[in-house]
N, C-alpha and C positions, 0 to 999 in steps of 0.2 A: 152711694149703691141701691138700688131699690128692686132687688129679685124678690123682700120678702113684702113686699107693697100690698096692702089687704089683708095682708096676712095676720091670725090671732095665734099668738104662742103662749103656753102655759107653762113655766121654768119652774120647777122644784128644787128645792135645797139653792136659794136663790139671792140667800145671804154667805154666803159659801165662795170662797179665793175664785174657784172655776164659776160659782152661779153668777156670782156680781158681773165679771167679765163676760160672760154669754149674754145676759139681760142686756148689755150694754153694745154688744153686735151684732143680735137680733134689735135692737129696735135703728143701730145704724144703717140695717139692710134695708127697713124702710115695717118693720113686724110691730103691731101693738102688742106689748109685753104685760104677762099678769104674773106677777112674780110673787112665790109661794115658799115660803120658811116659817120654821116656830118663832122666828124673831127675826130682827131688823127691819129696818125704817124703810118703807115703801113697799113691805111685800103683806101680804095676806097671809096673818098668821093662823095656820092650819096644821095641823100633824099627819101627816100623809104616811105614818106607819098602819093609820086606821080607816076602814072603809069609809067611813062616815065623814073625815077630815077631806077625802080625795070626793068622794061625793059633791061636798060644799064646794072645794074647787073649781071643778067643773060648771056647778051649777053658777058660780061667783063670773066666771069666764064668759057663760051665756048671758045672763042677767047684765053682764057691764057692757059686755061687747059685741053680743050679736050671735055671734060662732065661735067655732073652736077648729085651728088648722095644722094647729103643731102643736104635741107632748113633748117637751122637752124634760126628758125625767132623771135628775142629776142629781137626786139629793144620796147622800153616803154619812154613814156613820164607822167607828173603827173601835177595834179591841183588842188588844193584844198580851196571849196568855198562853201559858202550855197549855196542851189537849187535859190533863189531868186536873187544872187548875179553874179550866174556864170557866165560867158561872152560867147556868140556864140563861137568866134573867139578860145576860149580853147576847149569847144566843139568840135570843129570842127578838131582841132590840135590834140586830141588826139585820135579821130576815124580815122583820117587819118592815123595815124602813126600805130595805135595797130589792127586796123580792116580791114579797103580799105589796108593798106599795106602790110599784109599775103595775104590776095585774090588777089594784082596785082602778089604778088611775087608765088603762087600758079599757075595765069593765063599763066605767060609768060614763069615758070619753069616747066611745064607738059609735052611738049611733050621731054625734055631730060630726065624728070625726069621716065617717062612709057618709056622709050627706051628699057631699058632690066628690067628685076626684080629686087628689093632688091631698089627701091629708098623711099627716108626717107625725111617726114618732120615731124619736130617737133617744137612748136611754145611754147614761155613762156606765162603762163598765170598765172594765181594768186588765191590766196584764194579768190578773189575778184571775178572768174570764177562761184562762188557757193554761195556768200554770200554778205552780206552789208554791207556799213559801213559809217556814215558821211560825209556830205561833199565831198564826191570822187564819188559825180554823173556820171563824166564820164568815168570817168577809169573804175567804177561798169561794166557801160554800156557794155562798150566797151573791156571788157573782158569776161563776159558774151556774147556778140555778137561770140568772135572771136573762142569760144568753140564751138560753133554751125559749125561755119566753118570748122574747125578741122574734125567734126563728116561728114558732108557732104563729105570734101574731102578723109576723110576713106572711103564712100561706094564707090564714083565714083575710087577712085582710086585703091581698092582690088583686080579686077578684073585683073589690068596690075601687080599685085605684088608691089602697091605700097602700104605703109604704112603711115598713118599719126596722129599724137599724140601730147600732150601737156602734158607740168609738170605746175604744180603749187607750187611755192617756198612760203614760209611764210615769215616772217621780215630777212633780210640779211642787214648788213653795207654798204649800197652801197651810191653811191651819189645821187642816187634819192631818196635812204629817209631820207640823211641828210637835202637835200637841200628842205624837205617838214618840216622837225623839226618847222623852227620858224614860219608856219603856223597853226600846229597843237598847238604848244604852243597858238599863239593865239584866236584859235578857241575852243578851252577846257579849255581855262583860267590856263593852267597848266607849270608848269618850264620845259626850257630842260631835265632838269634829270627826273622828273615825268613820262614825255612823255612817255622818254626812256624804264622807267620802267616798262609802262603800254605793248609798246609793249610786253618785255621780256617777261611779268607774264602773258599773255596770253596765253601764250604758254606752253604744260604741262612739256615739258623740257626744264628749265628755261635758254635760252641762242637766241643769232640769230643765225639763216642759214648759214653756209660756203658757199661760191659761188662755190666750190668746189664738194661741194657734190649736189647739182643743176646740175652743170656743167657735172659729173660723171652720172648722169642719164639721161639726154641728152645722151651725147654719147652713152651709151646701147641699147635708144631707136633708136640712129642711125645706129646702129649695125643690123649684121645679128642674132644678139641672141637673138633681140626682132620680130624675123617676126611673133608669134602668138598673136602681141598686136597693135592692130589696133582702133583709133576713141576713144581711153581712155583717161584720164586725170590726171598724175601720181604726187601727191601730196607730195614736199619732205616740210615738214612746222612743223615736230617733234610734231604733232599733233595735230595741231590746228584745223584744220575741226572738228576732232571729241572729243572736248573738250567744 
């Protein structure tokens, strides 16, 4: 397949479970990929929670490959705690990565993305962009916020042939999910197996979402085949949001 041939894509959160799969899928589709994360082999090590990091990311893509066609804004972090105990520093960290980061990426990538029709912005949102979950105040709020940002970008980018969309994955067996299991066990008073079983049970199709299923959807939204889709958030959640 080569529906992204000749395209340059920047992927944030590229060293994570979904990020690594996404880089593989985009390359398989023909794109040249600039992988960005704080760590990870083959990644540009930049802090996309800052404006400087996002500007450096866009500048690096343009310097290395001469153009920018796709922003796949996938970086995510998590902290689980009740509202009375939720640390301000963690609130700020989650918003910096998942709301301010995409804003700064769009701000500094905008000129390159709108130089020619066909620019694409795809943000990894969440089911938490629509519904709430206990002990995830910052995550839920940030994911609601980024969906609003995507919709504004869709309106402003439309006249230039730029589209902005999001995907909302369900539970994936990624390191970010694994890392919150201990907190979920403590806060809900459940065993590890019970927490995992609850995650699976909430989905009409009784399994975790595969990272490749989400990555394939992002690749479609990054392609010319999705030109008529703008300002949408596509669930890849096995029916979780309708259950």
